[in-house]
VOGU-3710 file (C-alpha; in Angstrom, 3 decimals, decimal comma):
1> mksesgieap> 92,764/93,714/118,416  92,513/96,611/115,988  91,742/100,109/117,244  89,692/102,709/115,404  92,904/104,436/114,379  94,136/101,285/112,690  96,817/100,454/115,239  97,325/96,810/116,046  97,341/96,932/119,837  95,314/96,261/122,962
11> dlaapflpmt> 93,464/99,179/124,475  95,927/99,487/127,356  99,704/99,632/127,317  101,095/96,456/125,803  103,839/94,363/127,394  107,160/94,204/125,597  106,248/91,378/123,250  109,727/90,020/122,353  110,574/89,381/125,995  107,071/88,066/126,730
21> rmaervklar> 107,560/85,438/124,034  111,057/84,696/125,269  109,667/84,182/128,766  107,311/81,543/127,361  110,294/79,666/125,935  112,075/79,876/129,301  108,998/78,550/131,068  108,914/75,473/128,831  112,572/74,827/129,564  111,977/75,135/133,290
31> ddsdsayffe> 109,462/72,324/133,070  112,042/70,229/131,242  115,176/70,374/133,439  117,239/72,774/135,529  120,090/72,708/133,039  117,766/73,565/130,141  116,182/76,251/132,316  119,592/77,811/133,076  120,739/77,940/129,465  117,415/79,398/128,313
41> lcymaemtlk> 117,828/82,077/130,994  121,265/82,821/129,546  119,694/83,270/126,112  117,126/85,566/127,713  119,837/87,618/129,420  121,796/87,853/126,148  118,675/89,072/124,370  118,095/91,585/127,181  121,623/92,957/126,867  121,414/93,305/123,098
51> llviellaam> 118,064/95,094/123,310  119,497/97,555/125,832  122,277/98,348/123,355  119,842/98,591/120,410  117,650/101,041/122,329  120,654/103,237/123,195  121,738/103,333/119,546  118,192/104,232/118,503  118,456/107,200/120,891  121,692/108,349/119,223
61> qddrdlhryt> 121,492/111,033/116,574  123,547/110,784/113,412  126,520/113,139/113,488  129,334/114,094/111,126  131,800/111,859/112,970  129,470/108,902/112,325  129,465/107,621/115,914  126,192/105,722/115,567  127,235/104,247/112,230  130,572/103,168/113,704
71> lehrlvrads> 128,942/101,332/116,595  126,363/99,632/114,369  129,162/98,769/111,930  130,881/96,891/114,775  127,754/95,110/115,945  126,735/93,611/112,597  130,200/91,998/112,597  130,268/91,119/116,306  130,805/87,406/116,821  131,023/87,650/120,617
81> mgewaevlde> 129,087/89,198/123,484  132,248/91,018/124,527  131,893/93,272/121,467  128,328/94,153/122,462  129,555/94,991/125,973  132,250/97,299/124,561  129,741/99,055/122,308  127,447/99,572/125,300  130,307/101,197/127,216  131,054/103,488/124,274
91> altgpasqhl> 127,397/104,467/123,939  127,110/105,187/127,668  130,276/107,125/128,412  132,334/107,557/125,237  132,251/110,413/122,688  129,190/108,815/121,080  127,167/109,429/124,253  127,190/113,171/123,524  124,760/112,540/120,674  122,008/110,839/122,677
101> vaagrdsqga> 118,680/112,640/122,414  117,299/114,117/125,630  114,507/111,540/125,795  117,078/108,743/125,850  119,201/110,141/128,664  117,204/108,230/131,291  118,423/104,970/129,774  121,976/106,246/129,892  121,569/107,264/133,525  119,918/103,998/134,512
111> laamqsvgqd> 122,749/101,924/133,054  125,746/104,121/133,898  124,891/105,538/137,336  126,947/104,116/140,220  124,936/102,312/142,886  126,183/102,591/146,474  126,584/99,714/148,895  123,310/99,114/150,697  121,326/101,148/148,151  117,967/99,497/147,436
121> swqrralmhl> 117,709/100,203/143,723  116,628/97,859/140,988  120,051/98,208/139,398  121,723/97,122/142,627  119,345/94,204/143,062  119,883/93,025/139,483  123,641/93,216/139,924  123,671/91,344/143,247  121,466/88,566/141,896  123,778/88,132/138,909
131> nstcrcvdsh> 126,838/88,188/141,142  125,290/85,398/143,219  124,639/83,461/139,997  128,276/83,727/138,985  129,435/82,562/142,407  127,122/79,544/142,191  128,862/78,566/138,995  132,369/79,355/140,320  132,868/79,771/144,041  136,060/81,776/143,397
141> fedisgqras> 134,211/84,486/141,506  134,603/87,910/143,130  131,935/88,979/145,607  131,114/92,628/144,878  128,457/93,116/147,532  130,786/95,552/149,328  131,561/97,638/146,252  129,935/100,519/144,434  128,994/99,438/140,938  126,729/100,175/137,975
151> lrqwvrqfvw> 124,879/98,007/135,495  127,958/98,209/133,291  129,393/95,751/135,811  126,307/93,558/135,253  127,169/93,427/131,573  130,757/92,377/132,188  129,685/89,739/134,692  127,103/88,325/132,308  129,684/88,097/129,524  131,876/86,104/131,925
161> lrnrtrghga> 128,949/83,879/132,914  128,041/83,165/129,290  131,599/82,300/128,330  132,142/80,234/131,459  129,015/78,125/130,999  128,354/78,028/127,241  131,744/78,716/125,741  134,623/77,336/127,786  133,172/75,563/130,813  131,331/72,428/131,798
171> pmaaslsaac> 129,442/73,348/134,978  127,777/70,741/137,090  124,028/70,364/136,897  123,702/71,077/140,617  125,514/74,399/140,204  123,236/75,398/137,380  120,162/74,418/139,370  121,271/76,577/142,274  122,038/79,513/139,966  118,666/79,633/138,204
181> pdlqasidei> 116,589/81,571/140,800  119,142/84,386/141,080  119,623/84,610/137,325  115,852/84,768/136,774  115,509/87,435/139,468  118,327/89,491/137,960  116,775/89,477/134,505  113,336/90,295/135,924  114,692/93,372/137,713  115,960/94,766/134,404
191> lnnapafrrs> 112,918/93,865/132,346  110,551/95,334/134,931  112,449/98,574/135,514  114,824/99,548/132,693  113,467/102,512/130,683  114,069/100,627/127,420  111,340/98,102/128,255  108,824/100,680/129,418  108,799/102,646/126,188  106,434/102,333/123,253
201> wahlrrslsg> 107,851/100,095/120,517  106,287/99,499/117,118  106,885/98,309/113,605  105,789/100,949/111,075  104,791/100,349/107,477  103,483/103,138/105,322  100,496/102,215/103,182  99,728/103,562/99,711  97,295/106,012/101,314  100,210/107,659/103,118
211> kykvslfggg> 99,017/106,478/106,522  100,893/103,897/108,551  100,067/100,469/109,788  101,392/100,596/113,336  102,093/97,165/114,808  102,628/97,870/118,481  104,749/95,470/120,536  105,456/97,446/123,671  104,065/100,382/125,641  101,097/102,600/124,748
221> rdpyaylare> 99,664/103,213/121,306  98,858/106,925/121,650  102,315/108,251/120,612  101,910/106,585/117,211  98,243/107,405/116,665  98,967/110,411/114,423  100,848/108,190/111,971  97,878/105,852/111,609  95,447/108,748/111,353  97,194/111,307/109,150
231> aghavpdgty> 98,800/111,072/105,730  101,814/113,160/104,813  104,343/112,015/107,406  107,630/110,650/106,036  109,049/107,956/108,319  110,937/105,024/106,719  109,395/101,601/107,270  111,006/99,678/110,112  111,174/99,117/113,865  110,876/102,127/116,163
241> vmldlpsqan> 111,076/103,095/119,813  109,294/106,241/120,936  111,699/108,878/122,291  109,465/111,960/122,067  109,555/111,189/118,345  109,777/107,761/116,673  113,461/106,745/116,636  114,442/103,904/114,341  116,007/100,835/115,932  118,153/99,768/112,991
251> llftdtdlsd> 119,280/96,468/114,500  115,930/95,026/115,593  114,008/93,341/112,790  110,377/92,238/112,632  107,378/92,572/110,307  103,873/94,010/110,345  102,500/90,760/111,779  105,129/90,700/114,548  105,645/87,068/113,637  109,178/87,015/115,077
261> ffipngnyrd> 112,000/89,301/116,247  115,581/89,152/115,003  118,836/90,624/116,349  122,312/90,687/114,688  124,369/87,565/115,290  127,593/88,408/113,438  128,877/86,346/110,491  129,243/89,379/108,233  130,079/88,110/104,737  129,812/89,706/101,306
271> gkfevlsfit> 127,682/92,610/102,472  125,291/90,464/104,530  125,087/89,468/108,168  123,230/86,890/110,194  120,283/87,734/112,416  118,980/85,423/115,113  115,634/85,008/116,827  116,211/84,075/120,462  112,513/83,187/120,585  112,437/80,566/117,819
281> ddrrtqdgss> 116,163/79,965/117,168  115,482/80,878/113,537  118,420/82,387/111,617  118,185/84,625/108,583  120,465/86,710/106,392  120,081/90,487/106,476  121,342/92,972/103,903  124,337/94,809/105,345  125,469/96,742/102,295  124,970/100,011/104,140
291> yilptqaqpk> 127,619/98,903/106,651  130,354/97,950/104,191  132,797/100,815/104,761  134,365/101,603/108,137  134,412/105,271/109,036  138,193/105,378/108,553  137,661/104,573/104,864  135,367/107,571/104,329  137,420/110,638/103,351  136,208/114,185/103,050
301> setkatpqld> 134,363/115,150/99,882  136,126/116,700/96,906  133,711/119,628/97,348  134,395/119,961/101,084  134,870/123,373/102,614  138,451/124,518/103,173  139,490/124,539/106,843  139,883/128,317/107,031  138,784/131,462/105,247  140,966/132,647/102,363
311> ivgrvfsnmp> 140,705/135,612/100,058  138,998/134,478/96,866  138,726/137,307/94,380  137,500/140,192/96,533  135,755/138,206/99,260  136,604/135,886/102,106  135,529/132,319/101,451  136,067/128,669/102,304  134,363/127,383/99,149  135,947/124,700/96,968
321> prregyvqre> 137,935/125,693/93,859  136,324/125,807/90,430  135,561/122,357/89,010  137,917/121,119/86,333  136,224/120,478/83,013  133,116/122,473/83,932  130,916/123,253/80,925  129,296/126,671/80,992  125,506/126,666/81,432  124,829/130,245/80,520
331> alqleleqll> 121,090/130,522/81,150  121,199/128,875/84,589  124,318/130,787/85,600  122,799/134,123/84,609  119,557/133,363/86,489  121,386/132,342/89,664  123,776/135,284/89,505  120,931/137,784/89,187  119,032/136,237/92,088  122,049/136,277/94,377
341> cddrhpvitl> 122,634/139,961/93,626  119,069/141,255/93,938  117,516/142,612/97,134  114,750/139,989/97,179  114,599/136,209/97,500  116,858/135,630/100,518  116,627/131,801/100,185  117,330/130,167/96,822  117,382/126,460/96,016  119,049/124,620/93,185
351> qgrggvgkts> 117,007/121,435/92,848  117,584/118,460/90,587  118,602/114,835/90,293  121,903/113,604/91,678  124,808/114,272/89,335  122,950/116,814/87,227  125,441/119,572/88,104  123,900/121,595/90,926  127,095/121,851/92,993  129,305/122,664/89,997
361> laievlhkls> 126,861/125,363/88,916  126,866/126,930/92,392  130,679/126,911/92,591  131,042/128,476/89,149  128,612/131,329/89,890  130,070/131,994/93,335  133,599/132,261/91,951  132,344/134,708/89,348  130,584/136,802/92,006  133,688/136,737/94,206
371> nkddffamiw> 135,257/139,279/91,848  132,560/141,811/92,731  132,122/143,901/95,862  128,565/142,783/96,657  129,506/140,463/99,527  131,917/140,333/102,431  132,186/136,553/102,580  130,873/133,379/100,969  130,565/130,514/103,458  130,371/126,936/102,203
381> fsardidllp> 128,855/124,059/104,192  129,046/120,592/102,644  126,634/117,870/103,713  127,711/115,656/100,824  128,165/111,983/101,668  128,758/110,623/98,144  131,172/111,944/95,532  130,158/111,145/91,956  133,510/110,517/90,315  134,012/109,463/86,662
391> qgprivradv> 135,240/106,071/87,858  132,131/105,656/90,011  130,536/106,950/93,231  132,567/107,032/96,438  131,261/107,344/99,997  132,644/110,399/101,791  132,190/112,061/105,154  129,939/115,109/105,393  131,229/118,340/106,947  127,891/119,213/108,554
401> lstedvardf> 124,759/117,267/109,406  122,825/119,530/111,755  122,008/123,098/112,680  124,536/122,856/115,519  127,300/121,730/113,120  126,594/124,664/110,814  126,631/127,230/113,632  129,785/125,842/115,273  131,706/125,608/111,995  130,741/129,148/111,048
411> aglmlspekp> 131,736/130,570/114,419  134,987/128,627/114,251  135,773/130,166/110,869  134,889/133,709/111,833  135,810/133,980/115,509  138,215/131,313/116,684  139,481/127,951/115,446  138,729/126,534/118,888  135,412/124,801/119,268  132,987/127,522/120,467
421> kldaamkyft> 130,134/126,958/122,882  126,891/126,189/121,103  124,852/129,089/122,539  127,465/131,639/121,524  127,871/130,057/118,096  124,100/130,062/117,441  123,770/133,705/118,494  126,617/134,821/116,275  125,309/132,827/113,303  121,825/134,301/113,791
431> dclsgkaddg> 123,228/137,831/114,009  125,162/137,373/110,760  122,140/135,895/108,977  119,905/138,741/110,070  122,447/141,487/109,343  122,935/142,544/112,975  126,604/141,555/113,122  129,444/143,918/112,224  130,504/141,614/109,392  128,574/141,033/106,202
441> pfifvldnfe> 126,809/140,685/103,894  127,201/136,927/103,430  126,221/134,183/101,056  125,697/130,964/103,026  125,739/127,832/100,867  124,435/124,460/102,056  125,399/121,789/99,565  123,474/118,480/99,460  120,816/119,675/101,863  118,897/116,394/101,581
451> tirdqaelyl> 121,470/114,650/103,800  121,026/117,075/106,715  119,779/115,165/109,765  116,794/117,397/110,498  116,097/119,319/107,320  112,899/120,921/108,597  114,581/122,352/111,675  117,536/123,825/109,792  115,459/125,165/106,922  112,980/126,899/109,208
461> yldnavrppn> 115,828/128,387/111,211  117,549/129,774/108,110  114,327/130,979/106,531  113,276/132,765/109,706  116,652/134,350/110,479  118,010/135,474/107,101  117,505/139,060/105,928  118,668/140,687/102,660  121,255/141,491/101,496  122,401/138,213/103,086
471> kvlittrtrd> 121,571/135,144/101,012  121,159/131,431/101,617  121,785/129,096/98,670  120,721/125,453/99,018  121,473/122,590/96,644  119,177/119,592/97,050  117,757/116,570/95,263  114,271/117,202/96,615  111,876/120,125/96,824  110,516/119,310/100,257
481> fkadypievr> 111,431/122,845/101,311  110,698/125,407/98,640  112,683/128,606/98,928  111,706/132,105/97,965  113,003/131,180/94,541  113,558/127,540/93,500  115,640/126,910/90,368  115,142/123,589/88,615  118,431/122,144/87,326  117,651/119,634/84,613
491> gmtreefaml> 119,759/117,955/81,958  121,978/120,042/79,738  120,727/121,813/76,651  121,734/120,297/73,329  124,503/122,884/72,840  125,861/122,432/76,372  125,752/118,681/75,957  127,711/118,845/72,692  130,429/120,818/74,440  130,560/118,324/77,318
501> vaetsahlgi> 130,872/115,385/74,937  133,520/117,106/72,859  135,691/118,060/75,846  135,313/114,703/77,611  135,929/112,711/74,441  139,065/114,727/73,674  140,331/114,206/77,222  139,714/110,433/76,969  141,097/110,173/73,441  137,911/108,784/71,909
511> shlidsayee> 136,780/111,661/69,689  137,098/109,420/66,635  134,426/107,097/68,069  131,828/109,806/68,702  129,980/110,771/65,550  126,941/113,040/65,432  124,434/110,186/65,327  125,957/108,499/68,395  126,100/111,834/70,233  122,410/112,412/69,491
521> qifeesdghp> 121,599/108,913/70,756  123,484/109,547/74,001  121,695/112,855/74,469  118,263/111,307/74,021  118,955/108,334/76,295  120,766/110,269/79,049  118,308/113,169/79,008  121,343/115,449/78,898  122,499/114,201/82,319  126,192/115,181/82,624
531> yitkvllgev> 127,352/112,546/85,124  125,649/109,652/83,352  127,203/110,874/80,099  130,693/110,954/81,630  130,238/107,417/82,953  129,176/106,211/79,497  132,094/107,920/77,742  134,456/106,411/80,296  133,155/102,958/79,367  133,560/103,763/75,664
541> arekrkmalq> 137,189/104,679/76,371  137,744/101,475/78,335  136,103/99,199/75,752  137,352/101,243/72,762  133,956/100,911/71,079  130,529/102,497/71,143  128,406/101,343/74,051  124,642/101,409/74,580  123,762/103,555/77,578  121,218/101,059/78,871
551> hvvaakdavl> 123,815/98,285/79,005  126,330/100,514/80,761  124,054/101,797/83,507  122,487/98,374/84,015  125,944/97,044/84,922  126,721/99,973/87,232  124,781/99,167/90,387  126,816/101,596/92,466  126,119/104,429/90,018  122,393/103,733/89,993
561> dalfdrsfaa> 122,234/103,540/93,786  124,202/106,773/94,170  121,932/108,625/91,765  118,551/107,279/92,805  118,548/105,158/95,968  118,298/108,018/98,439  115,472/109,637/96,489  113,672/106,302/96,195  114,002/105,520/99,909  112,555/108,923/100,796
571> mspaaqrvfl> 109,480/108,452/98,595  106,070/107,619/99,932  104,848/104,082/99,116  102,393/105,570/96,626  105,199/107,369/94,781  107,297/104,193/94,830  104,363/102,255/93,380  103,869/104,765/90,564  107,607/105,016/89,877  108,129/101,261/89,680
581> tlcswrslvp> 105,077/100,898/87,445  106,379/103,513/85,015  109,866/101,985/85,063  108,440/98,615/84,126  106,921/99,948/80,898  109,612/101,778/78,934  107,185/103,837/76,907  105,127/106,966/77,267  102,080/106,319/79,438  98,971/108,548/79,390
591> rvglaavllr> 98,638/110,179/82,786  94,911/109,528/82,927  95,528/105,946/81,809  98,025/105,346/84,601  95,579/106,749/87,153  92,792/104,591/85,736  94,854/101,424/86,096  96,080/102,185/89,603  92,676/103,262/90,886  90,655/100,417/89,391
601> pgnaerldvd> 88,520/98,371/91,803  90,889/95,398/91,617  93,557/97,358/93,500  92,526/96,916/97,103  94,638/99,733/98,515  93,739/103,209/97,314  96,406/105,786/96,573  96,578/109,430/95,589  98,074/109,208/92,100  98,272/112,971/91,548
611> raldeleqrs> 100,103/113,473/94,805  102,479/110,619/93,988  103,249/112,120/90,570  103,857/115,533/92,130  106,330/113,870/94,491  108,122/112,171/91,604  108,265/115,437/89,694  109,808/117,137/92,727  112,554/114,525/92,673  112,983/114,864/88,884
621> lveflqeegt> 112,137/111,180/88,411  109,266/111,604/85,989  108,781/113,862/83,003  105,460/115,296/81,835  105,065/115,592/78,063  102,258/117,323/76,231  101,987/117,963/72,528  100,883/121,481/71,681  97,216/121,592/70,767  96,243/118,541/72,809
631> eetylsvpla> 94,984/118,291/76,361  96,464/114,916/77,215  99,587/114,551/79,350  101,997/111,653/78,953  104,519/110,379/81,494  108,065/109,224/80,951  110,923/108,086/83,202  114,562/108,830/82,239  116,429/105,752/81,044  118,870/105,486/83,970
641> asvfgkkklv> 116,063/105,915/86,484  114,081/103,254/84,654  116,971/100,768/84,857  117,270/101,485/88,581  113,531/100,974/89,047  113,566/97,633/87,249  116,317/96,398/89,574  114,324/97,529/92,598  111,191/95,816/91,330  112,838/92,379/91,341
651> tsplktaida> 112,800/92,236/95,157  109,952/94,650/95,832  106,852/93,380/97,672  104,892/95,477/95,160  105,989/93,295/92,239  102,850/91,143/92,080  100,529/94,144/92,132  102,629/95,997/89,548  102,660/92,979/87,229  98,864/93,032/87,336
661> dlelirgfga> 98,891/96,752/86,534  101,200/96,172/83,574  98,795/93,709/82,005  96,386/96,601/81,587  98,966/99,281/80,789  100,295/97,171/77,916  96,862/97,536/76,381  97,680/101,176/75,586  100,538/100,009/73,386  104,000/101,485/73,083
671> asttdlargl> 104,062/105,217/72,424  106,822/107,654/71,525  106,979/111,428/71,354  105,891/111,279/67,703  102,593/109,740/68,825  101,657/112,677/71,050  100,080/114,712/68,279  97,621/111,888/67,610  96,198/112,324/71,088  94,812/109,768/73,476
681> gprvdrlakv> 92,201/108,342/71,101  94,401/105,683/69,447  95,633/104,513/72,854  92,096/104,020/74,141  91,048/102,295/70,917  93,936/99,876/71,258  93,047/99,183/74,871  89,480/98,411/73,814  90,683/96,053/71,056  92,811/94,157/73,562
691> aasrtekddd> 89,801/93,888/75,869  87,564/92,762/73,012  89,986/90,010/72,060  89,845/88,714/75,613  86,102/88,148/75,399  86,806/85,292/72,997  88,598/83,546/75,878  85,727/84,261/78,256  88,060/86,395/80,392  86,646/88,748/82,975
701> lsedlaviey> 86,641/92,281/81,548  85,610/94,102/84,724  89,108/95,520/85,243  89,423/96,641/81,611  86,005/98,309/81,706  86,840/100,076/84,965  90,043/101,458/83,440  88,281/102,780/80,337  85,501/104,258/82,462  88,023/106,148/84,614
711> iateyppawl> 89,776/107,457/81,500  86,416/108,599/80,181  85,899/110,856/83,194  88,787/112,969/81,881  88,712/112,023/78,202  85,004/111,874/77,211  85,451/110,093/73,835  86,390/107,006/75,817  82,713/106,723/76,822  81,895/105,894/73,201
721> vlaelqeyql> 84,660/103,283/73,075  83,282/101,782/76,259  79,774/101,756/74,788  81,026/99,784/71,768  82,520/97,160/74,069  79,386/96,974/76,169  77,040/96,648/73,217  78,859/94,408/70,775  81,208/92,359/72,968  79,166/91,995/76,125
731> ghveaaihsv> 75,597/92,573/74,934  74,964/95,044/77,772  72,780/97,546/75,949  71,617/99,346/79,084  75,252/99,875/80,136  76,062/101,156/76,647  73,160/103,644/76,872  74,565/104,919/80,172  78,030/105,361/78,626  76,735/107,315/75,610
741> nrylearqsd> 74,657/109,530/77,893  77,795/110,228/79,980  79,616/111,216/76,809  76,795/113,538/75,718  76,867/115,254/79,099  80,318/116,524/78,105  79,858/116,774/74,305  76,209/117,773/73,763  76,712/118,897/70,177  77,910/115,552/68,797
751> gkaweklihl> 75,179/114,510/66,361  76,677/111,090/65,689  76,582/110,310/69,392  72,892/111,224/69,487  72,332/108,898/66,531  74,186/106,179/68,451  71,950/106,778/71,445  68,823/106,603/69,269  70,033/103,288/67,917  70,669/101,928/71,418
761> yngagdplge> 67,288/103,036/72,771  65,623/101,408/69,804  67,479/98,163/70,425  66,581/98,280/74,107  62,862/98,709/73,305  62,694/102,110/74,981  60,609/104,316/72,642  60,360/107,185/75,084  64,137/107,367/75,500  64,489/107,081/71,742
771> mharlqlael> 62,110/109,981/71,090  63,798/112,222/73,629  67,107/111,507/71,895  65,562/112,217/68,494  64,195/115,521/69,726  67,623/116,481/71,123  69,180/115,670/67,766  66,477/117,588/65,942  67,023/120,650/68,129  70,772/120,310/67,713
781> epgdltslss> 70,552/120,188/63,918  67,387/122,159/63,005  68,773/122,687/59,502  68,910/118,964/58,822  65,402/118,255/57,510  66,247/114,558/57,059  66,676/114,094/60,823  63,537/116,086/61,510  61,481/114,102/59,040  62,830/110,796/60,345
791> aanrlnglly> 61,991/111,793/63,915  58,505/112,796/62,908  57,951/109,528/61,070  59,123/107,517/64,067  56,929/109,470/66,478  53,872/109,155/64,234  54,376/105,405/63,957  54,751/104,973/67,713  51,635/106,997/68,396  49,633/105,261/65,681
801> nrklqldade> 50,569/101,790/66,986  50,166/102,969/70,591  53,670/101,859/71,531  54,466/105,140/73,248  52,667/105,401/76,552  52,500/109,092/77,531  50,178/111,255/79,498  48,335/113,888/77,491  50,575/116,820/78,423  53,851/115,042/77,681
811> rllivrklrs> 52,441/113,679/74,438  51,433/117,131/73,257  54,763/118,634/74,336  56,772/116,199/72,210  54,450/116,508/69,228  54,332/120,302/69,261  58,107/120,683/69,670  58,764/118,515/66,632  55,907/120,123/64,697  57,303/123,628/65,229
821> lmearyread> 60,758/122,555/64,058  59,353/121,045/60,866  57,040/123,948/60,121  60,055/126,237/60,207  61,629/124,232/57,346  58,496/123,431/55,258  59,819/125,141/52,102  62,566/122,469/51,875  60,166/119,551/52,392  59,009/117,099/49,790
831> atdlsrlawl> 55,542/115,505/49,771  56,530/112,703/52,162  58,065/115,182/54,610  54,871/117,239/54,537  52,757/114,135/55,087  54,726/113,471/58,288  54,207/117,071/59,408  50,506/116,679/58,667  50,333/113,564/60,835  52,023/115,501/63,668
841> cfhdrdepaa> 49,287/118,123/63,375  46,690/115,378/63,449  48,185/113,974/66,683  48,199/117,542/67,950  44,413/117,535/67,410  44,714/120,276/64,820  42,872/118,696/61,884  42,660/121,905/59,780  46,421/122,227/59,868  46,817/118,539/59,151
851> erwaeaglri> 44,559/118,843/56,113  46,369/121,976/54,966  49,807/120,303/55,058  48,482/117,165/53,364  47,112/119,294/50,505  50,457/121,083/50,271  52,144/117,734/49,851  49,693/116,700/47,159  50,430/119,872/45,216  54,040/118,681/45,070
861> dpansyclsl> 53,181/115,038/44,356  49,480/114,425/43,632  50,008/110,662/43,888  51,700/110,660/47,319  49,998/107,843/49,167  50,792/109,191/52,653  49,118/112,534/52,002  46,150/110,869/50,315  45,671/108,460/53,189  45,654/111,213/55,804
871> krkitgs> 43,258/113,380/53,777  40,810/110,491/53,463  41,044/109,916/57,230  40,264/113,550/57,935  37,496/114,061/55,355  36,136/110,539/55,582  36,257/110,192/51,787
//
């Protein structure tokens, strides 16, 4: 059933669907045999245990020691239930348990709390039933009815039971039959009472509109209603459990249709692991590339903060040393230095693509400022989790991931190396930010802000607390949080780039391979991106020959992922759709043309193209180009980003839709920066020619026409192109009339368009429409007596043959308007022109004037038949 909010769910709280389906499988086995029933119950208990662990991990926040990652890293490789039991213990009582969110603490308490002998709790009942099951299978199994125990003991006993019956034992059928009731009762106690199975669970998928399709499979729908109702929320697609906020369950896999549910089953090989459905026994392979490295293999970043404050220049600081091989970027450095030293703009952001040099720029400016007396200390916090090294990206461990990490590290630097209490650390950090502390002023730097766990929380805290002369400097790949003064860090200027190439080439010993033409080619293709350039030059040094940038980056999956994957994953589906579409067509695309294609009727799901493009611009993944003197904007994607996008498109569910979009976008033809000055006209003309050629194949042109019509709403000349298609290719004259009228609404002074409209009205057999158009043209060009005379002749003929049906007032209005225009230009008229004016006067029931103008025409040409004819009609001779 579908609710008004779009959530797939019943009106009331839904049962936990995975276990409901598993119960159906168990029921079928019970009708088969007791042995089958027992083993299906074991599968059900195994599924129950794994879901309890998955829910606990979903409740665990990411931290700088990577506890959650470490536990998930173990589970995707776990080939035994014993490993799951150990992970559960670690999540309940180990160091990782400190990072459970408050809303998940009830699960921790329910599983870890000791249950006394005689206590009538669901935990105790579940444990006693399982203990009885184990003793049915093996009479020597320990009876724990006289002991205090927790559900952790249930886990250990179930692992024994599974191994004893399915792994290393051969129990008798009678024993299994006797064990079934207790095992069923034990599982039921957990499923009916454990907090994990009473929560709201859902699969979320963000649509192109920005709203989510919420496929509910447990609990109530209300907690997710805002996601289905409101656009603008950024939650990655996946499976979630509601813990005050949606918390992603990384190890439970399903789809929007809830067709099946999969849980890790080990067999980790080559960056992939097996997932199993206990419900259908279906096995699939899941991408595990994000779990390749163990935490022990993740060192600190090369731009990590030093462990204590040292004197750097004239200030105290823990910032990294200056970067070797740094190329000066004078304009950016000067701008940042001035902002850090003024008494305004307390929060400054350096925003740009990964590897573009934001961190190096910040370090260089800070070291320069350290030789002044403007600040007491410069405090560096690194949230970097990937180092972009010349030999390729390397995963590293962040110093800070949360507001608490920042406060504790700062207090540890300033007050005591021992771990301070959080409340005291937060107060001291706030006092220093606001200028109330004895020490200061400070510059606080947060590098790679996009990897902070809760960016909104930390940003709002900093923005609210900081007061000048203290400063906060943020480096980030996104502009989700604009500071008082954001600085866009783009590719290097041509001069800076030349210096980078010269220094890097000399260091690598390849200067003889880099001529000016090749350097210019690299600059154009890399968009002045320093890291991409260093990677390319490294390949040139390795191969000892010139290399094409596209071939190099296409072979560097790790580089592409490091530069773009995080930004891509954080995009809305609409932005991803636009990005992948642009990447698929390596050419400039008119902005209005892209919008027309994506918003055509054939695309079922609507999206906000402008908002998507703004998002891409914020992430520096699209460039807007506009030639001076034109109004049209063109879009381009940097080469490396385009290569990344093409790789993503191969496996993207959007591929089919994007392929359909490309069929229309190709109609615009390839365009380069040299084509900008020619404007949008040639692109629309080419699109129309492609559409016209398709009529010969009897193809449906509805999509093509819709695209041109949308373009016309922003580029009016396209209405005339559309009219040509409608008239000559499709024979839809009425539609062509509508298109020309739409054009004239925007360009009323275009005489040729009025002539086109006159022609169309004539072809459509609409004399009234034709005459109105002729009058408009006549009023537009009163100096053009030819148009006036032609209009008068046409009107006289229509009236004479009675083909223009008008009431008396409208008839006189048209006649008199045209008459007055012609009378104003009578000195330029020849005899025929004056005869037409005379006929207008006759139709205006002003015979004296008609006779007067006819005589004037005869004075010019005594033999003019038109004047003679009218005079005879008036005089009767």
